[in-house]
N, C-alpha and C positions, 0 to 999 in steps of 0.2 A: 181273843186278840186283845193285847194290851194297848193302852193309850199311846205309848211311844211308837208302836208299829203303825197305828192309825195316823199319827202325825207324819210319818215317813212316806205315806201314800200320796200320789198326785191327786188332783181334784177329779180327773176323769176316772181314775181307779176307784176313788171313793164312791162316785156316782154308780159305777158298775157293781161294786160290792154291796151297796144299799139295795139295789134291785135283786141281786142274788140272795142276800140274807132275808129280804122280805118274802121271796118265794120259798125259801127254806123254812122260815117261821110259819108261813101258812100251811106248809106240808106237815110240819110237826104238830100244829094245833089240830089239823084234821085227823091225823093218825092217832093222836091222843084221845080225840072225841070218840073215835070208832072203838079202839081198844087201848087201854092205858099203856103208854110207852114205858120202857124199862127205867129210864131216868128222866122224870119230869122236870128236873132242874135245867135240862137243855133248853126248855122253852124260855125260862127266865134269862139264861145267859144269851140266848139268841136275841131276845127283846132288848137287852141292855147293849149288845153289840150294835144293833140298829140305831139305838139312841146315841151311842158314841160316834158312829159314823155320821149321822145327821147333824150332830152338834158341831163336829169339825167342818162339815160341808157348809153349814150356815155361817160359821165363824169366818171361813175363807171368803164366802160371798159378801159378808159385811165388810171385810177388810178391802176387798177389791172395789166395792161400791164407794167406800169412803176415799179411796185413792183417786177415783175418777172425779169426785166432787171437788178435789183440790185444784 
C-alpha cells in the first residue's frame, strides 16, 4: 500500500487496518518460523506497512491535539 492510499484513509479505517496488519504480520512470522515461507520479503513489507499506518495515525492524533489546545 502506497503512502498516498494511506493518506486517503479515514482515521477509523487506519486504526482497523493497523489491527489487521499486525495480526497478518504475526501470522507471517509464525509460519516463517515453522517452515520458511516462499517470499520472506512479505515480512518486511508488512512491517513497513504497519509503520506507515502508525505514522499517519500519530500524525493525525498530534494534529487534532494541537487544534484542541488553540
